[in-house]
C-alpha positions, 0 to 999 in steps of 0.5 A, spaced: 615 487 183 616 480 183 621 475 180 617 472 175 615 480 172 622 483 171 624 475 167 617 476 163 620 483 162 628 481 159 624 477 155 619 481 151 625 486 151 628 482 146 632 479 151 630 472 149 632 472 143 640 474 146 640 468 150 638 464 144 642 467 138 648 468 145 648 460 145 647 458 137 654 463 136 657 457 142 655 452 139 658 454 132 664 455 136 665 449 140 662 446 133 669 449 129 673 447 135 671 440 134 672 439 128 678 443 127 681 438 133 679 431 128 681 433 122 690 435 126 688 428 130 687 425 123 691 429 119 697 426 125 695 420 123 695 420 117 702 423 117 705 417 122 701 411 116 706 414 111 712 416 115 712 407 117 711 404 109 
């Protein structure tokens, strides 16, 4: 069996959906981490400004 046939069998049996959903979850998780990081950064800046007043 050629490599192309193996790949097509994998995709047709739901493998493509598995890869797509995995990428979606990873992207979502990375977005949450990015949002949390920016929130923490803004809070630090806000506290530093308040301490300077």
